[in-house]
N, C-alpha and C positions, 0 to 999 in steps of 0.2 A: 240812407240816412240811420243815427242810432237814437235809439228811443229810451226815455228813463223806465228804470223799473226799480221796485222796490229790494234794498236789502236788510236783510234780519241780524244784527249783531247777537248771535246765540249768548254772549258773555254778560249781554245787558238785560234779554228777554228774561222775565221771570215766570214764565210758565203759566199764568194765572189762567183757571178754567174761564174765568171773566172776561176775556181778554179782548180791549176794546177795537183794538186794530181790526183783528177778524172779523168780527161782529161789525163794525161800520163798512168794511170792504166794500164797495158796488158791485165787486166782479168776482166775490167769493175765492180770492186769490190767495189768502192765506189761511194756511192749516197748520193744525199742532200736534205733531209728533208723543206720542204717550211716554216719555221717557225718564219722567218725573217718579218718585214715590207710589204708594198705592191710591194715594187720596187724586193725585194729578191723574192716574189711570181710572180711577172711578168718576172723575168728575169732568172729566175731557179737558184735560189741561196738559200743559208740554208745552217743550220750546216751538216757537213759530219757525215755519218755512213759506217765501212766496214762490206760487208757481209763475216762474216767469211768461209761461204762455198764456196765462190767464189776466197777468196784472198789463193794468194799460195806463200806467206810470201817473195816474192823477194825483198822487200824494196823500190822499184823505188818510189811509193808515197812517201814515205819517205825522199827522197833526193828530190823533187819539191816543199814540201810544205814550204812556204815563209816565215810561222807561228811556225815552228817547233810543229805542234800540234799532229805530229804522232810519234809513238813507234811504234817497234817490241817488242812484247812478246811472250813466249811460250806459246802455248796451246793444252793439251791434245784430 
């Protein structure tokens, strides 16, 4: 049975260190790669990514992303 998992569109993600989707994920499945400039590295921002093993597919992150960068897809 396929489960829904969050997927982040990196071109829409702004890399904010205050990422609401990362903060609201109950499984802490969203992390951020420090791929931005000095400020992003200093403050902990960067493009978000999802650990598909931790993601339960609840969709909370999708509701909190202000840039609509997160969608839910079925994965096996």
